[in-house]
OpenMM code with the backbone's topology and positions (N, CA, C; nanometers):
from openmm import Vec3, app, unit

residues = "MET GLN LEU TYR ALA GLY LEU ASP LEU HIS SER ARG ASN THR TYR ILE GLY ILE MET ASP LYS GLU PHE LYS ARG VAL PHE GLY LYS ARG VAL VAL ASN LYS LEU PRO LEU ILE LEU THR THR LEU LYS PRO PHE GLN ASP GLN LEU LYS GLY ILE VAL VAL GLU SER THR PHE ASN TRP TYR TRP LEU ILE ASP GLY LEU MET ASP ALA GLY TYR ASP CYS LEU HIS LEU ALA ASN PRO SER ALA MET LYS GLN TYR GLU GLY ILE LYS HIS THR GLU VAL TYR THR SER TYR CYS THR SER PHE GLY GLU PHE".split()
positions = [
    Vec3(10.5554, 8.7806, 8.9946),
    Vec3(10.6601, 8.8412, 9.0731),
    Vec3(10.6350, 8.8079, 9.2202),
    Vec3(10.7387, 8.7693, 9.2897),
    Vec3(10.7284, 8.7413, 9.4330),
    Vec3(10.7477, 8.8709, 9.5106),
    Vec3(10.6527, 8.8978, 9.5999),
    Vec3(10.6597, 9.0187, 9.6807),
    Vec3(10.6570, 8.9833, 9.8279),
    Vec3(10.7103, 9.0738, 9.9079),
    Vec3(10.7168, 9.0572, 10.0524),
    Vec3(10.6729, 9.1878, 10.1177),
    Vec3(10.5927, 9.1780, 10.2223),
    Vec3(10.5402, 9.2974, 10.2884),
    Vec3(10.5844, 9.3014, 10.4336),
    Vec3(10.6083, 9.4214, 10.4801),
    Vec3(10.6340, 9.4474, 10.6203),
    Vec3(10.5301, 9.5452, 10.6696),
    Vec3(10.4653, 9.5127, 10.7803),
    Vec3(10.3643, 9.6003, 10.8379),
    Vec3(10.4152, 9.6511, 10.9716),
    Vec3(10.4433, 9.7796, 10.9763),
    Vec3(10.4921, 9.8433, 11.0986),
    Vec3(10.3702, 9.8978, 11.1716),
    Vec3(10.3263, 9.8239, 11.2700),
    Vec3(10.2015, 9.8507, 11.3400),
    Vec3(10.2234, 9.9458, 11.4567),
    Vec3(10.1499, 10.0557, 11.4545),
    Vec3(10.1513, 10.1530, 11.5640),
    Vec3(10.0121, 10.1579, 11.6260),
    Vec3(9.9937, 10.2381, 11.7257),
    Vec3(9.8643, 10.2409, 11.7944),
    Vec3(9.7519, 10.2942, 11.7059),
    Vec3(9.7812, 10.3893, 11.6167),
    Vec3(9.6759, 10.4484, 11.5338),
    Vec3(9.6893, 10.4216, 11.3850),
    Vec3(9.8077, 10.3835, 11.3405),
    Vec3(9.8281, 10.3605, 11.1974),
    Vec3(9.9289, 10.2490, 11.1746),
    Vec3(9.9328, 10.2042, 11.0505),
    Vec3(10.0254, 10.0993, 11.0087),
    Vec3(10.0945, 10.1451, 10.8814),
    Vec3(10.2267, 10.1340, 10.8783),
    Vec3(10.2986, 10.1595, 10.7540),
    Vec3(10.3129, 10.0260, 10.6827),
    Vec3(10.2653, 10.0215, 10.5588),
    Vec3(10.2742, 9.9009, 10.4772),
    Vec3(10.3846, 9.9222, 10.3747),
    Vec3(10.4883, 9.8419, 10.3828),
    Vec3(10.5973, 9.8464, 10.2862),
    Vec3(10.6018, 9.7150, 10.2105),
    Vec3(10.6059, 9.7233, 10.0787),
    Vec3(10.6110, 9.6029, 9.9960),
    Vec3(10.7323, 9.6129, 9.9046),
    Vec3(10.8075, 9.5033, 9.8961),
    Vec3(10.9259, 9.5003, 9.8096),
    Vec3(10.9360, 9.3652, 9.7397),
    Vec3(11.0168, 9.3643, 9.6343),
    Vec3(11.0378, 9.2393, 9.5622),
    Vec3(11.1573, 9.1660, 9.6234),
    Vec3(11.1930, 9.0518, 9.5646),
    Vec3(11.2992, 8.9709, 9.6255),
    Vec3(11.4378, 9.0333, 9.6119),
    Vec3(11.4513, 9.1364, 9.5291),
    Vec3(11.5775, 9.2098, 9.5175),
    Vec3(11.5786, 9.3329, 9.6083),
    Vec3(11.4796, 9.3430, 9.6988),
    Vec3(11.4660, 9.4533, 9.7929),
    Vec3(11.4305, 9.5851, 9.7254),
    Vec3(11.3750, 9.5786, 9.6073),
    Vec3(11.3293, 9.6998, 9.5387),
    Vec3(11.1907, 9.7360, 9.5925),
    Vec3(11.1778, 9.8612, 9.6323),
    Vec3(11.0504, 9.9087, 9.6862),
    Vec3(10.9450, 9.9098, 9.5764),
    Vec3(10.8346, 9.8425, 9.6033),
    Vec3(10.7233, 9.8345, 9.5092),
    Vec3(10.6091, 9.9251, 9.5542),
    Vec3(10.5921, 9.9358, 9.6853),
    Vec3(10.4795, 10.0119, 9.7393),
    Vec3(10.5099, 10.0506, 9.8828),
    Vec3(10.4623, 10.1661, 9.9233),
    Vec3(10.4744, 10.2086, 10.0620),
    Vec3(10.3670, 10.3099, 10.0939),
    Vec3(10.2964, 10.2861, 10.2027),
    Vec3(10.1885, 10.3776, 10.2407),
    Vec3(10.1544, 10.3592, 10.3882),
    Vec3(10.1246, 10.4700, 10.4536),
    Vec3(10.0765, 10.4678, 10.5913),
    Vec3(9.9238, 10.4742, 10.5869),
    Vec3(9.8588, 10.3821, 10.6575),
    Vec3(9.7127, 10.3777, 10.6602),
    Vec3(9.6641, 10.3730, 10.8054),
    Vec3(9.5423, 10.4196, 10.8253),
    Vec3(9.4793, 10.4154, 10.9570),
    Vec3(9.4545, 10.2695, 10.9955),
    Vec3(9.4598, 10.2400, 11.1228),
    Vec3(9.4394, 10.1034, 11.1714),
    Vec3(9.2928, 10.0621, 11.1657),
    Vec3(9.2451, 10.0432, 11.0480),
    Vec3(9.1112, 9.9898, 11.0228),
    Vec3(9.1315, 9.8688, 10.9322),
    Vec3(9.0927, 9.7512, 10.9797),
    Vec3(9.1180, 9.6290, 10.9046),
    Vec3(9.0686, 9.6360, 10.7612),
    Vec3(8.9471, 9.6857, 10.7342),
    Vec3(8.9028, 9.6920, 10.5935),
    Vec3(8.9954, 9.7772, 10.5064),
    Vec3(9.0487, 9.8845, 10.5612),
    Vec3(9.1398, 9.9700, 10.4848),
    Vec3(9.2723, 9.8987, 10.4585),
    Vec3(9.3241, 9.8289, 10.5577),
    Vec3(9.4493, 9.7545, 10.5401),
    Vec3(9.4300, 9.6439, 10.4358),
    Vec3(9.3186, 9.5726, 10.4433),
    Vec3(9.2913, 9.4659, 10.3461),
    Vec3(9.2755, 9.5219, 10.2046),
    Vec3(9.2091, 9.6351, 10.1924),
    Vec3(9.1937, 9.6989, 10.0609),
    Vec3(9.3289, 9.7411, 10.0052),
    Vec3(9.4154, 9.7893, 10.0922),
    Vec3(9.5488, 9.8321, 10.0492),
    Vec3(9.6329, 9.7135, 10.0026),
    Vec3(9.6213, 9.6006, 10.0692),
    Vec3(9.6998, 9.4820, 10.0327),
    Vec3(9.6410, 9.4042, 9.9151),
    Vec3(9.5120, 9.4182, 9.8887),
    Vec3(9.4402, 9.3365, 9.7898),
    Vec3(9.5089, 9.3300, 9.6526),
    Vec3(9.5545, 9.4417, 9.5950),
    Vec3(9.6171, 9.4321, 9.4619),
    Vec3(9.7418, 9.3443, 9.4580),
    Vec3(9.8015, 9.3190, 9.5733),
    Vec3(9.9256, 9.2426, 9.5818),
    Vec3(9.9049, 9.1015, 9.6365),
    Vec3(9.7838, 9.0664, 9.6744),
    Vec3(9.7575, 8.9434, 9.7501),
    Vec3(9.8113, 8.8181, 9.6823),
    Vec3(9.7903, 8.8030, 9.5533),
    Vec3(9.8340, 8.6815, 9.4840),
    Vec3(9.9857, 8.6712, 9.4714),
    Vec3(10.0553, 8.7842, 9.4834),
    Vec3(10.2006, 8.7843, 9.4684),
    Vec3(10.2754, 8.7820, 9.6013),
    Vec3(10.2052, 8.8074, 9.7111),
    Vec3(10.2717, 8.8124, 9.8409),
    Vec3(10.3116, 8.6729, 9.8879),
    Vec3(10.4395, 8.6549, 9.9089),
    Vec3(10.4934, 8.5273, 9.9563),
    Vec3(10.5266, 8.5324, 10.1045),
    Vec3(10.5240, 8.6505, 10.1617),
    Vec3(10.5517, 8.6656, 10.3034),
    Vec3(10.5066, 8.8011, 10.3524),
    Vec3(10.4462, 8.8022, 10.4704),
    Vec3(10.4062, 8.9261, 10.5363),
    Vec3(10.4605, 8.9205, 10.6787),
    Vec3(10.5378, 9.0214, 10.7151),
    Vec3(10.5938, 9.0301, 10.8486),
    Vec3(10.5217, 9.1414, 10.9234),
    Vec3(10.4750, 9.1078, 11.0430),
    Vec3(10.4096, 9.2058, 11.1295),
    Vec3(10.4908, 9.2159, 11.2575),
    Vec3(10.5211, 9.3375, 11.2956),
    Vec3(10.5943, 9.3594, 11.4194),
    Vec3(10.5090, 9.3134, 11.5373),
    Vec3(10.5666, 9.2329, 11.6229),
    Vec3(10.4903, 9.1752, 11.7341),
    Vec3(10.4891, 9.2689, 11.8537),
    Vec3(10.4183, 9.3783, 11.8376),
    Vec3(10.4015, 9.4732, 11.9465),
    Vec3(10.2776, 9.4342, 12.0273),
    Vec3(10.2413, 9.5158, 12.1218),
    Vec3(10.1314, 9.4824, 12.2127),
    Vec3(9.9965, 9.4681, 12.1437),
    Vec3(9.9789, 9.5207, 12.0244),
    Vec3(9.8460, 9.5248, 11.9619),
    Vec3(9.8368, 9.4494, 11.8290),
    Vec3(9.9115, 9.3431, 11.8108),
    Vec3(9.9167, 9.2760, 11.6810),
    Vec3(9.8063, 9.1734, 11.6599),
    Vec3(9.7387, 9.1290, 11.7617),
    Vec3(9.6446, 9.0170, 11.7523),
    Vec3(9.5337, 9.0409, 11.6499),
    Vec3(9.4688, 9.1560, 11.6564),
    Vec3(9.3569, 9.1854, 11.5662),
    Vec3(9.4021, 9.1846, 11.4200),
    Vec3(9.5229, 9.2324, 11.3949),
    Vec3(9.5720, 9.2399, 11.2574),
    Vec3(9.6025, 9.1012, 11.2018),
    Vec3(9.6723, 9.0198, 11.2781),
    Vec3(9.7036, 8.8835, 11.2338),
    Vec3(9.5759, 8.8034, 11.2126),
    Vec3(9.4832, 8.8124, 11.3074),
    Vec3(9.3556, 8.7400, 11.2937),
    Vec3(9.2802, 8.7847, 11.1685),
    Vec3(9.2753, 8.9146, 11.1451),
    Vec3(9.2056, 8.9673, 11.0278),
    Vec3(9.2705, 8.9263, 10.8971),
    Vec3(9.4036, 8.9278, 10.8927),
    Vec3(9.4746, 8.8854, 10.7717),
    Vec3(9.4536, 8.7361, 10.7463),
    Vec3(9.4569, 8.6559, 10.8515),
    Vec3(9.4335, 8.5121, 10.8353),
    Vec3(9.2912, 8.4859, 10.7863),
    Vec3(9.1943, 8.5554, 10.8431),
    Vec3(9.0552, 8.5392, 10.7998),
    Vec3(9.0356, 8.5809, 10.6540),
    Vec3(9.1201, 8.6724, 10.6058),
    Vec3(9.1108, 8.7201, 10.4675),
    Vec3(9.1878, 8.6307, 10.3701),
    Vec3(9.2484, 8.5236, 10.4198),
    Vec3(9.3152, 8.4296, 10.3313),
    Vec3(9.4655, 8.4440, 10.3201),
    Vec3(9.5248, 8.5315, 10.3969),
    Vec3(9.6707, 8.5444, 10.3958),
    Vec3(9.7281, 8.4355, 10.4871),
    Vec3(9.8078, 8.3474, 10.4290),
    Vec3(9.8628, 8.2373, 10.5071),
    Vec3(10.0146, 8.2412, 10.5147),
    Vec3(10.0718, 8.3519, 10.4772),
    Vec3(10.2180, 8.3650, 10.4731),
    Vec3(10.2644, 8.4651, 10.5784),
    Vec3(10.2045, 8.4595, 10.6970),
    Vec3(10.2301, 8.5586, 10.8007),
    Vec3(10.3432, 8.5174, 10.8938),
    Vec3(10.4186, 8.6171, 10.9346),
    Vec3(10.5292, 8.5966, 11.0278),
    Vec3(10.5290, 8.7106, 11.1283),
    Vec3(10.5597, 8.6803, 11.2524),
    Vec3(10.5759, 8.7834, 11.3541),
    Vec3(10.7235, 8.8138, 11.3705),
    Vec3(10.7545, 8.9408, 11.3855),
    Vec3(10.8924, 8.9832, 11.4069),
    Vec3(10.9053, 9.0414, 11.5465),
    Vec3(11.0027, 8.9950, 11.6182),
    Vec3(11.0300, 9.0453, 11.7524),
    Vec3(11.1256, 9.1642, 11.7393),
    Vec3(11.0771, 9.2863, 11.7609),
    Vec3(11.1620, 9.4034, 11.7395),
    Vec3(11.2862, 9.4055, 11.8288),
    Vec3(11.2782, 9.3473, 11.9471),
    Vec3(11.3957, 9.3487, 12.0349),
    Vec3(11.5038, 9.2518, 11.9872),
    Vec3(11.4689, 9.1587, 11.8996),
    Vec3(11.5668, 9.0623, 11.8490),
    Vec3(11.6254, 9.1042, 11.7137),
    Vec3(11.5739, 9.2132, 11.6554),
    Vec3(11.6228, 9.2581, 11.5245),
    Vec3(11.7402, 9.3537, 11.5404),
    Vec3(11.8315, 9.3425, 11.4470),
    Vec3(11.9422, 9.4372, 11.4444),
    Vec3(11.8868, 9.5744, 11.4069),
    Vec3(11.9183, 9.6734, 11.4864),
    Vec3(11.8717, 9.8090, 11.4591),
    Vec3(11.9572, 9.8712, 11.3500),
    Vec3(11.8918, 9.9472, 11.2637),
    Vec3(11.9679, 10.0172, 11.1606),
    Vec3(12.0432, 10.1326, 11.2244),
    Vec3(12.1513, 10.1704, 11.1597),
    Vec3(12.2355, 10.2764, 11.2135),
    Vec3(12.2176, 10.4019, 11.1319),
    Vec3(12.2412, 10.5144, 11.1940),
    Vec3(12.2325, 10.6406, 11.1234),
    Vec3(12.1092, 10.7189, 11.1626),
    Vec3(12.0805, 10.8189, 11.0825),
    Vec3(11.9689, 10.9086, 11.1095),
    Vec3(11.8374, 10.8371, 11.0814),
    Vec3(11.7418, 10.8568, 11.1681),
    Vec3(11.6082, 10.7999, 11.1470),
    Vec3(11.5389, 10.8818, 11.0388),
    Vec3(11.4884, 10.8123, 10.9382),
    Vec3(11.4197, 10.8790, 10.8291),
    Vec3(11.2735, 10.8996, 10.8642),
    Vec3(11.2072, 10.9890, 10.7906),
    Vec3(11.0669, 11.0163, 10.8189),
    Vec3(10.9785, 10.8995, 10.7822),
    Vec3(11.0220, 10.8148, 10.6906),
    Vec3(10.9456, 10.6957, 10.6566),
    Vec3(11.0093, 10.5753, 10.7232),
    Vec3(10.9315, 10.4770, 10.7496),
    Vec3(10.9777, 10.3569, 10.8172),
    Vec3(11.0444, 10.2620, 10.7188),
    Vec3(11.0442, 10.2958, 10.5913),
    Vec3(11.0951, 10.2085, 10.4858),
    Vec3(11.2361, 10.1591, 10.5153),
    Vec3(11.3219, 10.2448, 10.5681),
    Vec3(11.4597, 10.2061, 10.5949),
    Vec3(11.4659, 10.0889, 10.6915),
    Vec3(11.3808, 10.0888, 10.7935),
    Vec3(11.3840, 9.9787, 10.8885),
    Vec3(11.3365, 9.8492, 10.8243),
    Vec3(11.2461, 9.8589, 10.7265),
    Vec3(11.2025, 9.7387, 10.6565),
    Vec3(11.3171, 9.6795, 10.5758),
    Vec3(11.3936, 9.7639, 10.5105),
    Vec3(11.5078, 9.7130, 10.4331),
    Vec3(11.6035, 9.6396, 10.5241),
    Vec3(11.6313, 9.6966, 10.6393),
    Vec3(11.7205, 9.6336, 10.7336),
    Vec3(11.6599, 9.5023, 10.7850),
    Vec3(11.5323, 9.5068, 10.8205),
    Vec3(11.4666, 9.3881, 10.8759),
    Vec3(11.4593, 9.2760, 10.7751),
    Vec3(11.4197, 9.3080, 10.6527),
    Vec3(11.4075, 9.2025, 10.5515),
    Vec3(11.5439, 9.1458, 10.5167),
    Vec3(11.6481, 9.2259, 10.5299),
    Vec3(11.7817, 9.1752, 10.5032),
    Vec3(11.8231, 9.0672, 10.6021),
    Vec3(11.7590, 9.0652, 10.7172),
    Vec3(11.7903, 8.9663, 10.8199),
    Vec3(11.7261, 8.8318, 10.7915),
    Vec3(11.6241, 8.8253, 10.7065),
    Vec3(11.5509, 8.7018, 10.6830),
    Vec3(11.6188, 8.6140, 10.5813),
] * unit.nanometer
topology = app.Topology()
chain = topology.addChain("A")
for resn in residues:
    res = topology.addResidue(resn, chain)
    for name in ("N", "CA", "C"):
        topology.addAtom(name, app.Element.getBySymbol(name[0]), res)
């Protein structure tokens, strides 16, 4: 199965959203910004991930470098100011923004 991940990187945590090519949610979890924890969270999906998008905020360098060192070669940076914003009420989970963002690709 082909899977795609979006990592919404914040200063203290990252929301990891994973979906299939039909945009069906496969996994979603917020984790602390510790590279070993993020890698452990992604590990079960590593062989199926065909693309990982990381929001290109001020603190993305360590995450991209760590993912590349761990063998992830399907990385993409997303410029949040260039993405179409979703409309409506902001949900408590970031999943909705991933659906909107992945729909743009």
